[in-house]
PyMOL Python script that loads the backbone (N, CA, C, O; Angstrom):
from pymol import cmd

cmd.read_pdbstr("""\
ATOM      1  N   MET A   1      89.973  38.929  96.246  1.00  0.00           N
ATOM      2  CA  MET A   1      89.450  40.282  96.188  1.00  0.00           C
ATOM      3  C   MET A   1      89.546  40.884  97.580  1.00  0.00           C
ATOM      4  O   MET A   1      89.427  40.182  98.584  1.00  0.00           O
ATOM      5  N   PHE A   2      89.763  42.197  97.628  1.00  0.00           N
ATOM      6  CA  PHE A   2      89.889  42.902  98.897  1.00  0.00           C
ATOM      7  C   PHE A   2      88.906  44.063  98.945  1.00  0.00           C
ATOM      8  O   PHE A   2      88.563  44.653  97.920  1.00  0.00           O
ATOM      9  N   LEU A   3      88.465  44.373 100.148  1.00  0.00           N
ATOM     10  CA  LEU A   3      87.645  45.556 100.389  1.00  0.00           C
ATOM     11  C   LEU A   3      88.503  46.549 101.154  1.00  0.00           C
ATOM     12  O   LEU A   3      88.972  46.263 102.255  1.00  0.00           O
ATOM     13  N   ALA A   4      88.704  47.718 100.560  1.00  0.00           N
ATOM     14  CA  ALA A   4      89.441  48.792 101.222  1.00  0.00           C
ATOM     15  C   ALA A   4      88.425  49.750 101.830  1.00  0.00           C
ATOM     16  O   ALA A   4      87.523  50.239 101.149  1.00  0.00           O
ATOM     17  N   LYS A   5      88.586  50.009 103.118  1.00  0.00           N
ATOM     18  CA  LYS A   5      87.780  51.006 103.820  1.00  0.00           C
ATOM     19  C   LYS A   5      88.686  52.203 104.050  1.00  0.00           C
ATOM     20  O   LYS A   5      89.629  52.140 104.839  1.00  0.00           O
ATOM     21  N   VAL A   6      88.389  53.306 103.347  1.00  0.00           N
ATOM     22  CA  VAL A   6      89.261  54.477 103.338  1.00  0.00           C
ATOM     23  C   VAL A   6      88.598  55.612 104.122  1.00  0.00           C
ATOM     24  O   VAL A   6      87.431  55.939 103.906  1.00  0.00           O
ATOM     25  N   TYR A   7      89.373  56.202 105.039  1.00  0.00           N
ATOM     26  CA  TYR A   7      88.910  57.315 105.860  1.00  0.00           C
ATOM     27  C   TYR A   7      89.770  58.532 105.544  1.00  0.00           C
ATOM     28  O   TYR A   7      90.991  58.487 105.699  1.00  0.00           O
ATOM     29  N   VAL A   8      89.141  59.620 105.101  1.00  0.00           N
ATOM     30  CA  VAL A   8      89.856  60.846 104.760  1.00  0.00           C
ATOM     31  C   VAL A   8      89.330  61.957 105.665  1.00  0.00           C
ATOM     32  O   VAL A   8      88.125  62.198 105.733  1.00  0.00           O
ATOM     33  N   THR A   9      90.251  62.631 106.361  1.00  0.00           N
ATOM     34  CA  THR A   9      89.859  63.730 107.249  1.00  0.00           C
ATOM     35  C   THR A   9      90.796  64.910 107.041  1.00  0.00           C
ATOM     36  O   THR A   9      91.911  64.762 106.541  1.00  0.00           O
ATOM     37  N   LEU A  10      90.322  66.072 107.433  1.00  0.00           N
ATOM     38  CA  LEU A  10      91.167  67.259 107.367  1.00  0.00           C
ATOM     39  C   LEU A  10      92.270  67.145 108.419  1.00  0.00           C
ATOM     40  O   LEU A  10      92.069  66.570 109.489  1.00  0.00           O
ATOM     41  N   LYS A  11      93.421  67.693 108.099  1.00  0.00           N
ATOM     42  CA  LYS A  11      94.503  67.732 109.086  1.00  0.00           C
ATOM     43  C   LYS A  11      94.064  68.607 110.259  1.00  0.00           C
ATOM     44  O   LYS A  11      93.264  69.525 110.079  1.00  0.00           O
ATOM     45  N   PRO A  12      94.578  68.330 111.455  1.00  0.00           N
ATOM     46  CA  PRO A  12      94.140  69.082 112.648  1.00  0.00           C
ATOM     47  C   PRO A  12      94.336  70.595 112.540  1.00  0.00           C
ATOM     48  O   PRO A  12      93.600  71.351 113.175  1.00  0.00           O
ATOM     49  N   THR A  13      95.300  71.049 111.761  1.00  0.00           N
ATOM     50  CA  THR A  13      95.568  72.486 111.654  1.00  0.00           C
ATOM     51  C   THR A  13      94.667  73.196 110.644  1.00  0.00           C
ATOM     52  O   THR A  13      94.720  74.420 110.525  1.00  0.00           O
ATOM     53  N   VAL A  14      93.847  72.446 109.919  1.00  0.00           N
ATOM     54  CA  VAL A  14      92.967  73.029 108.891  1.00  0.00           C
ATOM     55  C   VAL A  14      91.599  73.309 109.492  1.00  0.00           C
ATOM     56  O   VAL A  14      91.013  72.447 110.148  1.00  0.00           O
ATOM     57  N   ASN A  15      91.084  74.534 109.263  1.00  0.00           N
ATOM     58  CA  ASN A  15      89.744  74.882 109.742  1.00  0.00           C
ATOM     59  C   ASN A  15      88.711  73.960 109.100  1.00  0.00           C
ATOM     60  O   ASN A  15      88.840  73.580 107.936  1.00  0.00           O
ATOM     61  N   ASP A  16      87.686  73.607 109.873  1.00  0.00           N
ATOM     62  CA  ASP A  16      86.652  72.686 109.404  1.00  0.00           C
ATOM     63  C   ASP A  16      85.278  73.338 109.582  1.00  0.00           C
ATOM     64  O   ASP A  16      84.604  73.082 110.580  1.00  0.00           O
ATOM     65  N   PRO A  17      84.848  74.185 108.619  1.00  0.00           N
ATOM     66  CA  PRO A  17      83.561  74.860 108.755  1.00  0.00           C
ATOM     67  C   PRO A  17      82.377  73.889 108.816  1.00  0.00           C
ATOM     68  O   PRO A  17      81.395  74.149 109.512  1.00  0.00           O
ATOM     69  N   GLN A  18      82.468  72.778 108.094  1.00  0.00           N
ATOM     70  CA  GLN A  18      81.384  71.790 108.142  1.00  0.00           C
ATOM     71  C   GLN A  18      81.296  71.192 109.547  1.00  0.00           C
ATOM     72  O   GLN A  18      80.199  71.016 110.078  1.00  0.00           O
ATOM     73  N   GLY A  19      82.426  70.885 110.139  1.00  0.00           N
ATOM     74  CA  GLY A  19      82.442  70.359 111.501  1.00  0.00           C
ATOM     75  C   GLY A  19      81.862  71.352 112.497  1.00  0.00           C
ATOM     76  O   GLY A  19      81.125  70.964 113.403  1.00  0.00           O
ATOM     77  N   LEU A  20      82.194  72.648 112.333  1.00  0.00           N
ATOM     78  CA  LEU A  20      81.656  73.684 113.221  1.00  0.00           C
ATOM     79  C   LEU A  20      80.136  73.799 113.080  1.00  0.00           C
ATOM     80  O   LEU A  20      79.427  73.988 114.068  1.00  0.00           O
ATOM     81  N   THR A  21      79.645  73.683 111.845  1.00  0.00           N
ATOM     82  CA  THR A  21      78.198  73.745 111.615  1.00  0.00           C
ATOM     83  C   THR A  21      77.499  72.561 112.275  1.00  0.00           C
ATOM     84  O   THR A  21      76.449  72.723 112.896  1.00  0.00           O
ATOM     85  N   ILE A  22      78.079  71.382 112.141  1.00  0.00           N
ATOM     86  CA  ILE A  22      77.498  70.186 112.767  1.00  0.00           C
ATOM     87  C   ILE A  22      77.511  70.328 114.286  1.00  0.00           C
ATOM     88  O   ILE A  22      76.534  69.989 114.953  1.00  0.00           O
ATOM     89  N   LYS A  23      78.611  70.826 114.826  1.00  0.00           N
ATOM     90  CA  LYS A  23      78.711  71.030 116.277  1.00  0.00           C
ATOM     91  C   LYS A  23      77.617  71.993 116.755  1.00  0.00           C
ATOM     92  O   LYS A  23      76.963  71.744 117.767  1.00  0.00           O
ATOM     93  N   GLY A  24      77.426  73.088 116.022  1.00  0.00           N
ATOM     94  CA  GLY A  24      76.382  74.046 116.389  1.00  0.00           C
ATOM     95  C   GLY A  24      74.999  73.423 116.351  1.00  0.00           C
ATOM     96  O   GLY A  24      74.178  73.664 117.236  1.00  0.00           O
ATOM     97  N   ALA A  25      74.740  72.618 115.324  1.00  0.00           N
ATOM     98  CA  ALA A  25      73.439  71.952 115.214  1.00  0.00           C
ATOM     99  C   ALA A  25      73.238  70.959 116.358  1.00  0.00           C
ATOM    100  O   ALA A  25      72.139  70.853 116.902  1.00  0.00           O
ATOM    101  N   LEU A  26      74.289  70.235 116.723  1.00  0.00           N
ATOM    102  CA  LEU A  26      74.180  69.293 117.840  1.00  0.00           C
ATOM    103  C   LEU A  26      73.903  70.025 119.151  1.00  0.00           C
ATOM    104  O   LEU A  26      73.115  69.557 119.973  1.00  0.00           O
ATOM    105  N   HIS A  27      74.547  71.168 119.344  1.00  0.00           N
ATOM    106  CA  HIS A  27      74.266  71.971 120.543  1.00  0.00           C
ATOM    107  C   HIS A  27      72.811  72.431 120.553  1.00  0.00           C
ATOM    108  O   HIS A  27      72.149  72.394 121.591  1.00  0.00           O
ATOM    109  N   THR A  28      72.319  72.866 119.395  1.00  0.00           N
ATOM    110  CA  THR A  28      70.924  73.307 119.280  1.00  0.00           C
ATOM    111  C   THR A  28      69.963  72.172 119.623  1.00  0.00           C
ATOM    112  O   THR A  28      68.892  72.408 120.182  1.00  0.00           O
ATOM    113  N   LEU A  29      70.346  70.943 119.287  1.00  0.00           N
ATOM    114  CA  LEU A  29      69.501  69.779 119.574  1.00  0.00           C
ATOM    115  C   LEU A  29      69.657  69.270 121.007  1.00  0.00           C
ATOM    116  O   LEU A  29      69.066  68.257 121.381  1.00  0.00           O
ATOM    117  N   GLY A  30      70.450  69.974 121.796  1.00  0.00           N
ATOM    118  CA  GLY A  30      70.580  69.604 123.192  1.00  0.00           C
ATOM    119  C   GLY A  30      71.800  68.765 123.539  1.00  0.00           C
ATOM    120  O   GLY A  30      71.921  68.285 124.666  1.00  0.00           O
ATOM    121  N   PHE A  31      72.693  68.587 122.597  1.00  0.00           N
ATOM    122  CA  PHE A  31      73.909  67.809 122.845  1.00  0.00           C
ATOM    123  C   PHE A  31      75.058  68.752 123.184  1.00  0.00           C
ATOM    124  O   PHE A  31      76.049  68.828 122.459  1.00  0.00           O
ATOM    125  N   GLY A  32      74.911  69.464 124.290  1.00  0.00           N
ATOM    126  CA  GLY A  32      75.880  70.471 124.694  1.00  0.00           C
ATOM    127  C   GLY A  32      77.228  69.925 125.109  1.00  0.00           C
ATOM    128  O   GLY A  32      78.198  70.679 125.185  1.00  0.00           O
ATOM    129  N   ALA A  33      77.313  68.649 125.375  1.00  0.00           N
ATOM    130  CA  ALA A  33      78.582  68.052 125.794  1.00  0.00           C
ATOM    131  C   ALA A  33      79.561  67.881 124.634  1.00  0.00           C
ATOM    132  O   ALA A  33      80.739  67.597 124.855  1.00  0.00           O
ATOM    133  N   VAL A  34      79.085  68.050 123.401  1.00  0.00           N
ATOM    134  CA  VAL A  34      79.965  67.895 122.236  1.00  0.00           C
ATOM    135  C   VAL A  34      80.973  69.039 122.234  1.00  0.00           C
ATOM    136  O   VAL A  34      80.590  70.210 122.227  1.00  0.00           O
ATOM    137  N   GLN A  35      82.248  68.703 122.241  1.00  0.00           N
ATOM    138  CA  GLN A  35      83.314  69.698 122.279  1.00  0.00           C
ATOM    139  C   GLN A  35      83.897  70.011 120.904  1.00  0.00           C
ATOM    140  O   GLN A  35      84.286  71.149 120.639  1.00  0.00           O
ATOM    141  N   GLU A  36      83.958  69.012 120.032  1.00  0.00           N
ATOM    142  CA  GLU A  36      84.550  69.224 118.710  1.00  0.00           C
ATOM    143  C   GLU A  36      83.990  68.210 117.723  1.00  0.00           C
ATOM    144  O   GLU A  36      83.720  67.063 118.080  1.00  0.00           O
ATOM    145  N   VAL A  37      83.820  68.644 116.482  1.00  0.00           N
ATOM    146  CA  VAL A  37      83.401  67.758 115.393  1.00  0.00           C
ATOM    147  C   VAL A  37      84.338  68.008 114.218  1.00  0.00           C
ATOM    148  O   VAL A  37      84.568  69.156 113.837  1.00  0.00           O
ATOM    149  N   ARG A  38      84.869  66.952 113.650  1.00  0.00           N
ATOM    150  CA  ARG A  38      85.670  67.023 112.426  1.00  0.00           C
ATOM    151  C   ARG A  38      84.960  66.170 111.379  1.00  0.00           C
ATOM    152  O   ARG A  38      84.736  64.979 111.594  1.00  0.00           O
ATOM    153  N   ALA A  39      84.612  66.766 110.268  1.00  0.00           N
ATOM    154  CA  ALA A  39      83.924  66.042 109.200  1.00  0.00           C
ATOM    155  C   ALA A  39      84.957  65.447 108.244  1.00  0.00           C
ATOM    156  O   ALA A  39      86.074  65.950 108.128  1.00  0.00           O
ATOM    157  N   GLY A  40      84.568  64.376 107.567  1.00  0.00           N
ATOM    158  CA  GLY A  40      85.475  63.738 106.627  1.00  0.00           C
ATOM    159  C   GLY A  40      84.719  62.907 105.608  1.00  0.00           C
ATOM    160  O   GLY A  40      83.508  63.053 105.441  1.00  0.00           O
ATOM    161  N   LYS A  41      85.452  62.030 104.926  1.00  0.00           N
ATOM    162  CA  LYS A  41      84.866  61.159 103.912  1.00  0.00           C
ATOM    163  C   LYS A  41      85.186  59.710 104.252  1.00  0.00           C
ATOM    164  O   LYS A  41      86.242  59.401 104.804  1.00  0.00           O
ATOM    165  N   TYR A  42      84.258  58.835 103.912  1.00  0.00           N
ATOM    166  CA  TYR A  42      84.458  57.397 104.044  1.00  0.00           C
ATOM    167  C   TYR A  42      84.158  56.769 102.697  1.00  0.00           C
ATOM    168  O   TYR A  42      83.114  57.037 102.103  1.00  0.00           O
ATOM    169  N   LEU A  43      85.075  55.928 102.208  1.00  0.00           N
ATOM    170  CA  LEU A  43      84.879  55.271 100.913  1.00  0.00           C
ATOM    171  C   LEU A  43      85.144  53.782 101.067  1.00  0.00           C
ATOM    172  O   LEU A  43      86.000  53.369 101.848  1.00  0.00           O
ATOM    173  N   GLU A  44      84.403  52.986 100.317  1.00  0.00           N
ATOM    174  CA  GLU A  44      84.657  51.548 100.221  1.00  0.00           C
ATOM    175  C   GLU A  44      85.013  51.239  98.779  1.00  0.00           C
ATOM    176  O   GLU A  44      84.288  51.604  97.853  1.00  0.00           O
ATOM    177  N   ILE A  45      86.154  50.552  98.597  1.00  0.00           N
ATOM    178  CA  ILE A  45      86.648  50.250  97.252  1.00  0.00           C
ATOM    179  C   ILE A  45      86.986  48.767  97.195  1.00  0.00           C
ATOM    180  O   ILE A  45      87.747  48.267  98.023  1.00  0.00           O
ATOM    181  N   LYS A  46      86.426  48.071  96.227  1.00  0.00           N
ATOM    182  CA  LYS A  46      86.766  46.666  96.023  1.00  0.00           C
ATOM    183  C   LYS A  46      87.919  46.593  95.030  1.00  0.00           C
ATOM    184  O   LYS A  46      87.875  47.198  93.959  1.00  0.00           O
ATOM    185  N   VAL A  47      88.947  45.844  95.405  1.00  0.00           N
ATOM    186  CA  VAL A  47      90.147  45.701  94.584  1.00  0.00           C
ATOM    187  C   VAL A  47      90.313  44.233  94.231  1.00  0.00           C
ATOM    188  O   VAL A  47      90.390  43.382  95.117  1.00  0.00           O
ATOM    189  N   GLU A  48      90.367  43.934  92.938  1.00  0.00           N
ATOM    190  CA  GLU A  48      90.546  42.556  92.486  1.00  0.00           C
ATOM    191  C   GLU A  48      91.964  42.080  92.749  1.00  0.00           C
ATOM    192  O   GLU A  48      92.908  42.870  92.751  1.00  0.00           O
ATOM    193  N   GLY A  49      92.101  40.786  92.969  1.00  0.00           N
ATOM    194  CA  GLY A  49      93.413  40.195  93.150  1.00  0.00           C
ATOM    195  C   GLY A  49      93.490  39.416  94.452  1.00  0.00           C
ATOM    196  O   GLY A  49      92.563  39.427  95.261  1.00  0.00           O
ATOM    197  N   ASN A  50      94.624  38.734  94.637  1.00  0.00           N
ATOM    198  CA  ASN A  50      94.792  37.949  95.857  1.00  0.00           C
ATOM    199  C   ASN A  50      96.096  38.270  96.579  1.00  0.00           C
ATOM    200  O   ASN A  50      96.485  37.550  97.499  1.00  0.00           O
ATOM    201  N   ASP A  51      96.776  39.342  96.172  1.00  0.00           N
ATOM    202  CA  ASP A  51      98.036  39.756  96.782  1.00  0.00           C
ATOM    203  C   ASP A  51      97.781  40.966  97.686  1.00  0.00           C
ATOM    204  O   ASP A  51      97.537  42.069  97.198  1.00  0.00           O
ATOM    205  N   LEU A  52      97.837  40.757  98.985  1.00  0.00           N
ATOM    206  CA  LEU A  52      97.550  41.817  99.957  1.00  0.00           C
ATOM    207  C   LEU A  52      98.496  43.004  99.784  1.00  0.00           C
ATOM    208  O   LEU A  52      98.060  44.155  99.822  1.00  0.00           O
ATOM    209  N   HIS A  53      99.777  42.733  99.595  1.00  0.00           N
ATOM    210  CA  HIS A  53     100.760  43.814  99.458  1.00  0.00           C
ATOM    211  C   HIS A  53     100.463  44.672  98.230  1.00  0.00           C
ATOM    212  O   HIS A  53     100.544  45.899  98.292  1.00  0.00           O
ATOM    213  N   ARG A  54     100.123  44.032  97.125  1.00  0.00           N
ATOM    214  CA  ARG A  54      99.809  44.774  95.885  1.00  0.00           C
ATOM    215  C   ARG A  54      98.537  45.605  96.065  1.00  0.00           C
ATOM    216  O   ARG A  54      98.489  46.764  95.652  1.00  0.00           O
ATOM    217  N   ALA A  55      97.515  45.020  96.676  1.00  0.00           N
ATOM    218  CA  ALA A  55      96.260  45.743  96.906  1.00  0.00           C
ATOM    219  C   ALA A  55      96.504  46.952  97.802  1.00  0.00           C
ATOM    220  O   ALA A  55      95.978  48.036  97.549  1.00  0.00           O
ATOM    221  N   SER A  56      97.298  46.763  98.842  1.00  0.00           N
ATOM    222  CA  SER A  56      97.610  47.858  99.756  1.00  0.00           C
ATOM    223  C   SER A  56      98.345  48.978  99.032  1.00  0.00           C
ATOM    224  O   SER A  56      98.051  50.155  99.240  1.00  0.00           O
ATOM    225  N   SER A  57      99.292  48.615  98.193  1.00  0.00           N
ATOM    226  CA  SER A  57     100.053  49.593  97.416  1.00  0.00           C
ATOM    227  C   SER A  57      99.143  50.362  96.462  1.00  0.00           C
ATOM    228  O   SER A  57      99.297  51.572  96.292  1.00  0.00           O
ATOM    229  N   GLN A  58      98.198  49.664  95.844  1.00  0.00           N
ATOM    230  CA  GLN A  58      97.268  50.321  94.919  1.00  0.00           C
ATOM    231  C   GLN A  58      96.369  51.316  95.652  1.00  0.00           C
ATOM    232  O   GLN A  58      96.152  52.430  95.175  1.00  0.00           O
ATOM    233  N   VAL A  59      95.852  50.917  96.802  1.00  0.00           N
ATOM    234  CA  VAL A  59      94.971  51.813  97.563  1.00  0.00           C
ATOM    235  C   VAL A  59      95.763  53.030  98.046  1.00  0.00           C
ATOM    236  O   VAL A  59      95.257  54.151  98.017  1.00  0.00           O
ATOM    237  N   GLN A  60      96.991  52.812  98.483  1.00  0.00           N
ATOM    238  CA  GLN A  60      97.861  53.921  98.899  1.00  0.00           C
ATOM    239  C   GLN A  60      98.025  54.912  97.744  1.00  0.00           C
ATOM    240  O   GLN A  60      97.915  56.122  97.943  1.00  0.00           O
ATOM    241  N   ASP A  61      98.287  54.402  96.543  1.00  0.00           N
ATOM    242  CA  ASP A  61      98.428  55.263  95.368  1.00  0.00           C
ATOM    243  C   ASP A  61      97.133  56.005  95.050  1.00  0.00           C
ATOM    244  O   ASP A  61      97.163  57.189  94.712  1.00  0.00           O
ATOM    245  N   MET A  62      95.996  55.317  95.157  1.00  0.00           N
ATOM    246  CA  MET A  62      94.701  55.956  94.906  1.00  0.00           C
ATOM    247  C   MET A  62      94.498  57.144  95.842  1.00  0.00           C
ATOM    248  O   MET A  62      94.064  58.216  95.422  1.00  0.00           O
ATOM    249  N   CYS A  63      94.815  56.935  97.098  1.00  0.00           N
ATOM    250  CA  CYS A  63      94.645  58.001  98.091  1.00  0.00           C
ATOM    251  C   CYS A  63      95.571  59.170  97.801  1.00  0.00           C
ATOM    252  O   CYS A  63      95.156  60.327  97.854  1.00  0.00           O
ATOM    253  N   ASN A  64      96.827  58.866  97.494  1.00  0.00           N
ATOM    254  CA  ASN A  64      97.801  59.923  97.218  1.00  0.00           C
ATOM    255  C   ASN A  64      97.492  60.700  95.946  1.00  0.00           C
ATOM    256  O   ASN A  64      97.757  61.900  95.879  1.00  0.00           O
ATOM    257  N   LYS A  65      96.936  60.037  94.939  1.00  0.00           N
ATOM    258  CA  LYS A  65      96.727  60.672  93.646  1.00  0.00           C
ATOM    259  C   LYS A  65      95.353  61.296  93.450  1.00  0.00           C
ATOM    260  O   LYS A  65      95.203  62.217  92.647  1.00  0.00           O
ATOM    261  N   LEU A  66      94.333  60.803  94.183  1.00  0.00           N
ATOM    262  CA  LEU A  66      92.978  61.285  93.912  1.00  0.00           C
ATOM    263  C   LEU A  66      92.109  61.460  95.145  1.00  0.00           C
ATOM    264  O   LEU A  66      91.458  62.494  95.295  1.00  0.00           O
ATOM    265  N   LEU A  67      92.085  60.487  96.015  1.00  0.00           N
ATOM    266  CA  LEU A  67      91.075  60.460  97.075  1.00  0.00           C
ATOM    267  C   LEU A  67      91.316  61.460  98.194  1.00  0.00           C
ATOM    268  O   LEU A  67      90.366  61.889  98.849  1.00  0.00           O
ATOM    269  N   ALA A  68      92.562  61.838  98.424  1.00  0.00           N
ATOM    270  CA  ALA A  68      92.875  62.799  99.483  1.00  0.00           C
ATOM    271  C   ALA A  68      93.780  63.896  98.934  1.00  0.00           C
ATOM    272  O   ALA A  68      94.625  63.644  98.075  1.00  0.00           O
ATOM    273  N   ASN A  69      93.599  65.089  99.429  1.00  0.00           N
ATOM    274  CA  ASN A  69      94.472  66.214  99.095  1.00  0.00           C
ATOM    275  C   ASN A  69      95.556  66.270 100.170  1.00  0.00           C
ATOM    276  O   ASN A  69      95.274  66.683 101.295  1.00  0.00           O
ATOM    277  N   PRO A  70      96.785  65.866  99.854  1.00  0.00           N
ATOM    278  CA  PRO A  70      97.821  65.756 100.883  1.00  0.00           C
ATOM    279  C   PRO A  70      98.197  67.073 101.550  1.00  0.00           C
ATOM    280  O   PRO A  70      98.832  67.066 102.605  1.00  0.00           O
ATOM    281  N   VAL A  71      97.822  68.195 100.960  1.00  0.00           N
ATOM    282  CA  VAL A  71      98.128  69.489 101.553  1.00  0.00           C
ATOM    283  C   VAL A  71      97.259  69.735 102.782  1.00  0.00           C
ATOM    284  O   VAL A  71      97.737  70.269 103.783  1.00  0.00           O
ATOM    285  N   ILE A  72      95.974  69.346 102.710  1.00  0.00           N
ATOM    286  CA  ILE A  72      95.058  69.660 103.808  1.00  0.00           C
ATOM    287  C   ILE A  72      94.409  68.446 104.458  1.00  0.00           C
ATOM    288  O   ILE A  72      93.758  68.574 105.495  1.00  0.00           O
ATOM    289  N   GLU A  73      94.581  67.255 103.855  1.00  0.00           N
ATOM    290  CA  GLU A  73      93.903  66.068 104.374  1.00  0.00           C
ATOM    291  C   GLU A  73      94.897  64.971 104.724  1.00  0.00           C
ATOM    292  O   GLU A  73      96.009  64.907 104.200  1.00  0.00           O
ATOM    293  N   LYS A  74      94.452  64.115 105.627  1.00  0.00           N
ATOM    294  CA  LYS A  74      95.196  62.891 105.924  1.00  0.00           C
ATOM    295  C   LYS A  74      94.245  61.725 105.677  1.00  0.00           C
ATOM    296  O   LYS A  74      93.027  61.900 105.644  1.00  0.00           O
ATOM    297  N   PHE A  75      94.806  60.553 105.507  1.00  0.00           N
ATOM    298  CA  PHE A  75      93.963  59.389 105.249  1.00  0.00           C
ATOM    299  C   PHE A  75      94.547  58.170 105.939  1.00  0.00           C
ATOM    300  O   PHE A  75      95.724  58.116 106.296  1.00  0.00           O
ATOM    301  N   ARG A  76      93.672  57.202 106.109  1.00  0.00           N
ATOM    302  CA  ARG A  76      94.076  55.878 106.564  1.00  0.00           C
ATOM    303  C   ARG A  76      93.122  54.900 105.916  1.00  0.00           C
ATOM    304  O   ARG A  76      92.022  55.267 105.503  1.00  0.00           O
ATOM    305  N   PHE A  77      93.551  53.645 105.827  1.00  0.00           N
ATOM    306  CA  PHE A  77      92.659  52.647 105.238  1.00  0.00           C
ATOM    307  C   PHE A  77      92.904  51.298 105.877  1.00  0.00           C
ATOM    308  O   PHE A  77      93.963  51.026 106.442  1.00  0.00           O
ATOM    309  N   GLU A  78      91.880  50.459 105.767  1.00  0.00           N
ATOM    310  CA  GLU A  78      91.937  49.079 106.224  1.00  0.00           C
ATOM    311  C   GLU A  78      91.617  48.201 105.016  1.00  0.00           C
ATOM    312  O   GLU A  78      90.789  48.558 104.178  1.00  0.00           O
ATOM    313  N   LEU A  79      92.270  47.073 104.940  1.00  0.00           N
ATOM    314  CA  LEU A  79      91.994  46.116 103.871  1.00  0.00           C
ATOM    315  C   LEU A  79      91.511  44.826 104.490  1.00  0.00           C
ATOM    316  O   LEU A  79      92.078  44.337 105.467  1.00  0.00           O
ATOM    317  N   GLU A  80      90.466  44.283 103.917  1.00  0.00           N
ATOM    318  CA  GLU A  80      90.016  42.955 104.348  1.00  0.00           C
ATOM    319  C   GLU A  80      89.763  42.108 103.119  1.00  0.00           C
ATOM    320  O   GLU A  80      89.247  42.585 102.108  1.00  0.00           O
ATOM    321  N   GLU A  81      90.133  40.854 103.223  1.00  0.00           N
ATOM    322  CA  GLU A  81      89.915  39.947 102.110  1.00  0.00           C
ATOM    323  C   GLU A  81      88.449  39.542 102.097  1.00  0.00           C
ATOM    324  O   GLU A  81      87.870  39.224 103.136  1.00  0.00           O
ATOM    325  N   ILE A  82      87.855  39.558 100.907  1.00  0.00           N
ATOM    326  CA  ILE A  82      86.473  39.118 100.765  1.00  0.00           C
ATOM    327  C   ILE A  82      86.427  38.003  99.730  1.00  0.00           C
ATOM    328  O   ILE A  82      87.202  37.977  98.774  1.00  0.00           O
ATOM    329  N   LYS A  83      85.524  37.113  99.944  1.00  0.00           N
ATOM    330  CA  LYS A  83      85.365  35.984  99.018  1.00  0.00           C
ATOM    331  C   LYS A  83      84.465  36.401  97.876  1.00  0.00           C
ATOM    332  O   LYS A  83      83.445  37.053  98.096  1.00  0.00           O
ATOM    333  N   SER A  84      84.823  36.040  96.674  1.00  0.00           N
ATOM    334  CA  SER A  84      84.000  36.341  95.497  1.00  0.00           C
ATOM    335  C   SER A  84      82.733  35.490  95.549  1.00  0.00           C
ATOM    336  O   SER A  84      82.758  34.335  95.975  1.00  0.00           O
ATOM    337  N   ALA A  85      81.633  36.081  95.109  1.00  0.00           N
ATOM    338  CA  ALA A  85      80.355  35.354  95.120  1.00  0.00           C
ATOM    339  C   ALA A  85      80.234  34.428  93.947  1.00  0.00           C
ATOM    340  O   ALA A  85      79.223  33.742  93.804  1.00  0.00           O
TER     341      ALA A  85
END
""", "prot")
cmd.dss("prot")
cmd.show_as("cartoon", "prot")
cmd.util.cbc("prot")
cmd.orient("prot")
């Protein structure tokens, strides 16, 4: 079994109103050194099987088909093998 850690963020050219709101709130709280905030999504997905290449291919497909919008978002993921309990 594998654990996929998926990170989805907006592409650098896409406006990020949520990031701007967070940046403003951080400035209000006294964190004036913050220059930029980009908000995104983090997902953990357990994938059954023992073939790393197959698991990686499946997670790639998941991201391309559902988890990320390729027009405005980019993604990356890490896979780690986990032992079944």
